[in-house]
C-alpha positions as CSV (number, residue, x, y, z in Angstrom):
1,X,-3.8,-24.1,19.3
2,X,-7.5,-23.5,19.7
3,X,-6.9,-21.5,22.9
4,X,-4.4,-19.2,21.1
5,X,-6.9,-18.6,18.3
6,X,-9.7,-17.8,20.7
7,X,-7.4,-15.5,22.6
8,X,-6.4,-13.7,19.4
9,X,-10.0,-13.4,18.4
10,X,-10.9,-11.9,21.8
11,X,-7.9,-9.5,21.5
12,X,-9.0,-8.3,18.1
13,X,-12.6,-8.0,19.2
14,X,-11.9,-6.0,22.4
15,X,-9.4,-3.8,20.6
16,X,-11.8,-3.1,17.8
17,X,-14.7,-2.3,20.1
18,X,-12.5,0.2,22.1
19,X,-11.2,1.9,18.9
20,X,-14.0,4.6,18.8
21,X,-13.4,5.4,22.5
22,X,-9.8,5.9,21.8
23,X,-10.5,8.1,18.8
24,X,-13.0,10.2,20.8
25,X,-10.5,10.6,23.6
26,X,-7.9,11.8,21.2
27,X,-10.4,14.2,19.6
28,X,-11.2,15.7,23.0
29,X,-7.5,15.9,23.9
30,X,-6.8,17.9,20.8
31,X,-9.3,20.5,21.9
32,X,-12.1,19.2,19.7
33,X,-10.5,20.7,16.6
34,X,-10.2,24.1,18.2
35,X,-6.5,24.9,19.0
36,X,-7.3,28.2,20.8
37,X,-8.3,26.3,23.9
38,X,-5.2,24.1,24.2
39,X,-1.4,24.5,24.5
40,X,-0.9,22.2,21.5
41,X,0.8,23.2,18.3
42,X,-0.2,21.9,14.9
43,X,2.7,19.5,14.9
44,X,1.7,18.0,18.3
45,X,-1.9,17.7,17.2
46,X,-0.8,15.8,14.1
47,X,1.2,13.4,16.1
48,X,-1.6,12.9,18.6
49,X,-4.0,12.2,15.8
50,X,-1.6,9.5,14.5
51,X,-2.2,7.6,17.8
52,X,-5.4,6.1,16.4
53,X,-3.6,4.7,13.5
54,X,-0.8,3.2,15.7
55,X,-3.5,1.7,18.0
56,X,-5.1,0.0,15.0
57,X,-1.8,-1.3,13.8
58,X,-1.0,-2.7,17.3
59,X,-4.3,-4.6,17.3
60,X,-3.5,-6.0,13.9
61,X,0.0,-7.0,14.9
62,X,-1.3,-8.7,18.0
63,X,-3.8,-10.7,16.0
64,X,-1.1,-11.7,13.5
65,X,1.3,-12.7,16.2
66,X,-1.2,-14.9,18.0
67,X,-2.3,-16.5,14.7
68,X,1.2,-17.3,13.6
69,X,2.0,-18.7,17.0
70,X,-1.0,-21.0,16.8
71,X,-0.1,-22.2,13.3
72,X,3.5,-22.9,14.4
73,X,2.2,-25.0,17.3
74,X,0.0,-26.9,14.9
75,X,2.9,-27.5,12.5
76,X,1.3,-25.7,9.6
77,X,3.8,-22.9,9.5
78,X,7.5,-23.9,9.3
79,X,10.4,-22.3,11.1
């Protein structure tokens, strides 16, 4: 149980630390806000900008999954 909680904490910590890097990479990939230098349309830029949100949701989902697994092993969460 404790190993799962520590693993979940490390997952959240590393994912959170990497979030600015991911956001910066997406900003650069979209042409730094200037669409004249890229082959991207406004729709594709919008979808690419949503990648940061999906990344954050994936980090949260991983933390929740690891936490619930640890609680199930401890017998504190039924199912």
